[in-house]
Structure formats: structure tokens, C-alpha cells
C-alpha positions in Angstrom: -37.7 14.0 -8.8 -39.0 14.9 -12.1 -42.6 14.4 -10.4 -41.5 16.9 -7.7 -40.2 19.3 -10.6 -43.0 19.2 -12.9 -45.0 21.9 -11.3 -42.6 24.3 -11.2 -41.9 26.6 -14.7 -38.7 26.6 -16.3 -35.7 26.7 -13.5 -33.3 29.4 -13.5 -29.5 29.2 -13.0 -29.9 29.9 -9.6 -32.9 27.3 -8.8 -30.8 24.6 -10.6 -27.6 25.4 -8.4 -29.2 25.1 -5.7 -30.7 21.8 -6.0 -27.8 20.3 -7.5 -26.0 21.5 -4.5 -29.0 20.0 -2.3 -28.2 16.6 -3.4 -24.0 16.8 -3.5 -22.9 15.2 -1.0 -19.1 16.6 -1.3 -16.5 14.8 0.2 -12.3 15.9 0.0 -10.7 12.5 0.5 -7.3 13.8 0.6 -7.8 16.9 2.5 -6.5 15.6 5.8 -3.1 13.5 4.7 -2.1 11.8 2.1 0.7 9.0 3.1 2.1 5.2 3.6 3.0 4.7 0.0 3.9 1.4 -2.3 4.9 1.3 -5.7 5.2 -1.0 -8.3 6.0 -1.1 -12.0 3.4 0.2 -14.4 1.3 -3.1 -16.2 1.4 -0.6 -19.6 5.4 0.5 -20.4 4.6 2.1 -23.1 6.4 5.7 -23.4 8.7 5.1 -21.1 12.2 7.2 -20.8 15.0 5.2 -22.2 16.4 2.8 -19.3 13.7 4.0 -17.4 10.3 3.2 -16.5 6.9 4.1 -15.4 5.5 3.3 -12.3 1.9 3.3 -10.2 2.1 4.7 -6.7 -0.6 3.8 -4.5 -1.4 5.7 -1.2 -3.5 5.8 2.0 -5.8 9.0 1.7 -7.6 10.4 5.0 -10.5 12.6 4.7 -12.8 13.9 7.5 -13.8 12.1 9.8 -10.5 9.9 9.3 -12.0 7.5 6.8 -9.0 6.3 4.9 -9.8 5.1 1.1 -6.6 3.6 -1.6 -5.3 6.6 -4.1 -3.3 6.2 -7.0 -0.6 8.0 -8.8 1.4 7.4 -12.1 4.6 8.8 -13.0 8.1 7.7 -14.5 11.9 7.0 -13.5 14.4 8.4 -15.6 17.6 6.8 -16.4 19.2 8.5 -13.8 16.6 7.5 -11.4 15.1 10.8 -10.9 11.1 10.3 -10.1 8.2 12.5 -12.1 4.9 12.0 -10.7 1.8 12.6 -13.3 -0.3 15.7 -12.8 -4.1 14.4 -11.2 -7.5 15.0 -12.1 -9.6 17.1 -9.8 -12.5 14.8 -8.7 -12.9 10.8 -8.2 -14.9 8.6 -10.6 -17.5 6.4 -9.3 -16.6 2.9 -10.1 -19.4 0.4 -10.2 -19.7 -2.4 -8.1 -20.2 -6.2 -8.5 -20.6 -8.7 -5.4 -18.9 -12.1 -6.0 -19.8 -15.2 -4.4 -19.0 -14.7 -0.5 -16.0 -16.5 0.7 -15.9 -18.3 3.6 -14.3 -15.5 5.4 -17.1 -13.1 4.4 -17.4 -10.5 1.5 -16.0 -10.7 -1.8 -16.4 -7.6 -4.2 -15.3 -5.7 -7.3 -14.6 -2.6 -7.9 -14.7 -1.7 -11.6 -13.7 1.7 -12.8 -14.1 2.7 -16.9 -11.3 3.1 -19.5 -11.4 6.4 -20.2 -11.2 7.4 -16.4 -7.6 8.3 -15.1 -5.6 6.3 -12.9 -5.8 9.1 -10.3 -9.5 9.4 -10.8 -9.7 5.8 -9.1 -10.3 5.9 -5.9 -11.2 2.5 -4.1 -13.4 3.7 -0.7 -14.9 1.5 1.8 -17.6 -0.5 0.2 -18.2 -3.5 3.0 -19.0 -3.1 6.9 -15.8 -4.3 7.5 -14.2 -1.0 5.6 -16.4 0.9 6.7 -14.2 3.1 8.4 -10.8 2.7 6.5 -8.6 0.7 3.5 -5.6 1.3 5.4 -2.2 0.4 4.2 -2.0 -1.1 0.9 1.3 -2.9 0.1 1.1 -3.7 -3.2 3.2 -6.3 -5.0 3.7 -7.3 -8.6 3.6 -11.3 -8.5 4.8 -13.5 -10.9 3.3 -17.2 -11.3 4.1 -19.3 -14.9 4.5 -16.0 -16.8 1.2 -14.6 -16.0 1.6 -11.4 -14.2 -1.0 -10.2 -10.8 -0.9 -7.3 -8.8 -1.8 -7.4 -5.5 -2.0 -5.7 -2.0 -2.6 -6.5 1.1 -4.4 -4.4 3.3 -6.3 -3.3 7.1 -10.0 -2.7 7.0 -11.3 -1.5 9.8 -14.6 -1.0 10.8 -14.8 1.1 13.4 -14.5 -1.6 15.9 -12.2 -4.0 14.5 -9.3 -5.0 11.8 -8.6 -7.8 9.7 -6.5 -8.1 6.8 -8.0 -8.5 3.1 -6.7 -8.8 -0.7 -6.9 -6.6 -3.5 -6.1 -8.2 -7.0 -6.0 -6.5 -10.3 -4.0 -6.8 -13.7 -4.7 -3.6 -15.0 -5.6 -1.1 -12.3 -8.9 -0.8 -13.7 -11.2 -4.0 -12.3 -10.2 -4.8 -8.4 -11.5 -7.7 -6.8 -11.2 -7.4 -2.8 -11.1 -10.2 -0.7 -10.9 -11.2 3.0 -8.4 -13.2 4.1 -8.6 -16.1 7.0 -6.4 -18.1 9.4 -5.0 -17.2 12.9 -2.1 -15.6 11.2 -4.6 -13.0 9.1 -6.0 -11.2 12.5 -3.1 -8.8 13.0 -1.8 -5.6 10.7 1.0 -5.6 8.2 1.1 -8.7 5.6 3.2 -8.5 3.0 3.4 -10.8 0.0 6.3 -12.2 -1.6 6.6 -11.5 -5.5 6.6 -15.5 -6.5 6.4 -18.6 -4.4 8.7 -20.1 -2.5 9.3 -23.7 -2.9 5.9 -24.1 -4.9 3.7 -22.2 -1.9 2.7 -18.9 -1.2 4.7 -16.7 1.3 4.2 -13.4 3.4 6.1 -11.0 6.4 3.5 -10.6 8.8 3.2 -9.4 12.5 1.4 -11.6 14.8 2.2 -10.4 18.3 2.8 -6.4 18.0 6.2 -7.3 18.4 8.2 -9.7 16.0 8.0 -10.3 12.3 6.9 -13.9 11.2 7.6 -15.8 8.0 3.9 -17.6 7.1 3.1 -19.6 4.4 -0.4 -20.6 2.0 -1.5 -23.1 -0.1 -4.8 -21.1 -1.6 -3.4 -17.6 -1.0 -6.5 -16.8 0.8 -5.9 -18.8 3.9 -2.9 -18.1 6.6 -2.3 -20.1 10.0 0.8 -20.6 12.1 4.0 -18.9 11.3 7.6 -18.8 12.2 9.0 -16.0 14.4 12.3 -14.6 12.2 13.0 -11.3 13.3 12.5 -10.0 16.8 13.9 -6.0 17.9 17.5 -5.5 19.0 18.7 -2.3 18.2 17.9 0.7 20.3 15.7 2.5 17.4 13.4 -0.7 16.7 13.1 -1.4 20.6 9.1 -1.3 20.7 8.4 -3.0 17.9 9.4 -3.9 14.6 7.2 -4.7 11.3 7.4 -4.9 7.7 7.6 -2.2 5.3 6.6 -3.8 2.0 6.8 -7.0 -0.2 10.2 -8.2 0.2 12.3 -7.1 -3.1 14.4 -9.9 -4.6 17.8 -8.8 -5.6 20.3 -11.5 -7.6 21.9 -12.7 -4.1 19.2 -12.4 -1.4 16.5 -10.9 -0.3 15.5 -7.3 0.6 13.4 -6.8 3.3 12.2 -3.3 4.7 11.3 -2.7 8.0 10.1 -0.2 10.3 11.2 0.2 13.9 9.5 2.3 17.0 11.8 3.5 19.4 11.4 5.7 21.9 9.2 8.8 22.2 7.0 6.1 19.3 9.4 7.3 16.8 9.1 5.2 13.2 11.9 5.2 11.3 12.9 2.5 8.4 15.8 0.1 8.3 16.4 -2.9 6.0 17.3 -6.6 6.6 18.7 -9.5 4.2 17.1 -12.6 3.8 18.8 -15.8 2.1 16.9 -16.5 -1.1 16.2 -20.1 -0.6 15.3 -20.0 3.0 14.0 -16.6 3.6 13.9 -17.7 7.7 17.6 -17.1 7.8 18.7 -13.5 8.4 21.9 -12.7 6.3 22.1 -9.1 7.9 20.1 -6.5 9.1 21.1 -2.6 9.4 22.0 -1.4 13.0 21.3 2.0 12.0 17.7 3.6 10.3 18.3 4.0 6.5 15.9 6.7 7.0 14.8 8.5 10.3 12.4 11.6 10.9 14.7 14.5 10.5 13.8 17.5 13.0 12.3 20.2 10.4 9.9 17.5 9.4 8.9 16.0 12.4 5.6 17.7 13.4 2.0 16.5 11.3 -0.7 14.5 11.7 1.1 11.8 13.4 4.5 13.2 14.2 7.8 11.6 14.4 6.9 9.1 12.1 8.5 7.9 8.9 7.2 5.0 6.9 6.3 3.2 3.9 4.2 0.4 2.3 6.7 -0.9 -0.4 9.4 0.0 -2.5 10.8 -1.4 -5.8 14.2 -2.1 -7.7 15.0 0.1 -10.8 17.9 -1.2 -12.6 20.9 -1.1 -9.8 18.3 1.8 -7.1 15.6 1.3 -4.8 13.3 3.4 -5.3 11.5 4.4 -1.8 8.5 6.3 -1.3 7.8 7.4 2.0 5.8 9.4 4.3 6.7 11.5 6.4 4.7 12.4 10.0 1.5 10.5 8.6 0.8 13.8 6.4 3.0 13.7 3.5 4.8 11.6 1.0 8.3 12.3 -0.8 10.6 9.8 -2.6 14.2 8.5 -1.7 16.7 6.6 -4.0 19.8 4.4 -3.1 22.1 2.2 -4.9 21.8 -1.7 -4.0 25.5 -1.6 -3.8 25.6 1.2 -1.2 22.5 -0.6 0.7 24.2 -3.8 0.9 27.4 -2.1 2.3 24.9 -0.2 5.0 23.3 -3.2 5.8 26.6 -5.7 6.2 28.4 -3.0 8.3 
């Protein structure tokens, strides 16, 4: 705009503010809701408390127009499993976008932030046409493959007309690769990746028919076809449908799969299932009653009667469970693994 301003005399403070405001498109990306969290260990554990750890929390943020983006928090878990969330920055950073060679399924882009930008400034807004109305419900997992650690997240891209499952990949939470997933099993919401390969193949838990949960395998991580139905609604609190609440958590003797159930009055609750460690299609036990359900005092919000999570983590002998209340705000629960196992097996 230098040519347009050149004829003017020196601009006073009010004029400068007016010009700045004219070109400012302010957007409060967390104004409506901050919900559906998932949690992983921070890749940098320096400064962690003794017998504790640092974590990264991802959340779905909703601003005006019901546009969803992906935002982050950092924090610490103490030896007694108490949780502290770090203070946040006031503004979001503007990342550099880099297009990669498109895959057979479409867009493949990188979102790159600077090292000096705080984690809470790194907000991933929709950047492709398929994501234009939202990046929803990222399920993060720390994936280990031959001593190489990568953080993946499956999420739903929403264009306003259609959805598709996509995969986020990062090693440092500074550079993120966003890639669409292909195959018949990737056409629905709520896919969650196991934290390691099963018998040499990638594995996911997903929902294909809006009711049941399936075990799905892939040889290349990006194409997911077929699948085996392994879990169906059984109890009243999950009568309408079930879905996963994040990636399976590896315990000493089994996989812990947190699930959500939808019951009467569209009430969402959180339960748990134990899967065989070698044959994850085999159900060892499942909770007859929810572990977490909507409380009467917390049932009102953006979407009432909902508690929901996109992923918990294990810390020593505890499960750290972040979850959302009424699609409005998020909080934490902790439970000893031994107590959880008894509750699920009873």
C-alpha cells in the first residue's frame, strides 16, 4: 500500500490505528468451545518433575461460524499424578505452508512454525478445501517403530458438504504434515491408530457403519480397506452406537481401549474395553457401566449431555484422562490401572 499512502503527510496515531484496523481480520478461534482433547508425552522431557513427565494436550477449538481448528497446550504430571497446565499465549502464530507432491487421495501439505513460537501459539487452521469447515477431533498417539518415535493423529476433515479421514504426522510439534487417508475404511469418522505395528502391519480401531467398532489393518499407513467388526453396542448406556475414544493404550497384559457410548436422550458416556495383546480382535472384558458420564450440574453447554475424549495416556500406574464436558470445556480425571481393570472385569 506504499503507493497509496505516499501522497499523505505523516500519519498520526489515530490514522495509523484506523489503517491497521481496516486490514485486520481478527478471529477468536476458541471463542465458542474448547473440547475433545487428546494427550501424549512431550517429545522434550527436560525439566520434568521427579517421577513425573511433561505432556502435550491437543484440543478442538471452535470459533465463530462453527469453524474447528487444532490447538495445543503443554503441562506436567507430578509423581502423585496431579496435572498442571501451562499458561498460554494470547495470539496465534502464522505458519508457513508448503505443498508436497499430491497423493492419490489428494492434498498433502506441511504446516511449519518457528522454533521461537510457543506451543500454544501453534494453531492449525483449515488449509485445504476438504478442511475448509473444520479440522475435527484429532486422536494423537506416540508411535514407536524400530526405535523411531513419531506422533500421529487421525482427524476428520470437513468441507461443509463432506467428511474424510486424514492423518497428521510430526516429530517435534513444530512441523506438521497433513495427508488424506484412502480406502473404504477411511470414509467415516473416528479412526484411531495403535501405538505400534501388530504382526508387522499398521492397525486401527474405527467405525464404518455408525454403530459398531472395527479392527482395520494397513501395509502402508495411508490406505485402509476392509476391517473386522469386533465390538457392538450391548448395554443401555451405549444402545444407540459406540465409537473409540482415542488410540488403544498398551498395558502389561492387554490393550486398553476407551470407548464412548451413546444412550437415551443422545447421552454420551465413556467406558472401557480390554483387548487381547496378541490378537486385538479378541475381547477380554468390557465395562457394563460407564467410567465417566455427564453430571447433572454439567449437562448444559454447546452440545448438552456429552462427555468425550480423543485420547488418554498411561503414566506409571495411572491413566490420565482428559475429557470434554458438553462440547464446551475440558477437564482431567485420573484412575489407577488396577482399579480400572477391576471395574471393567466386574
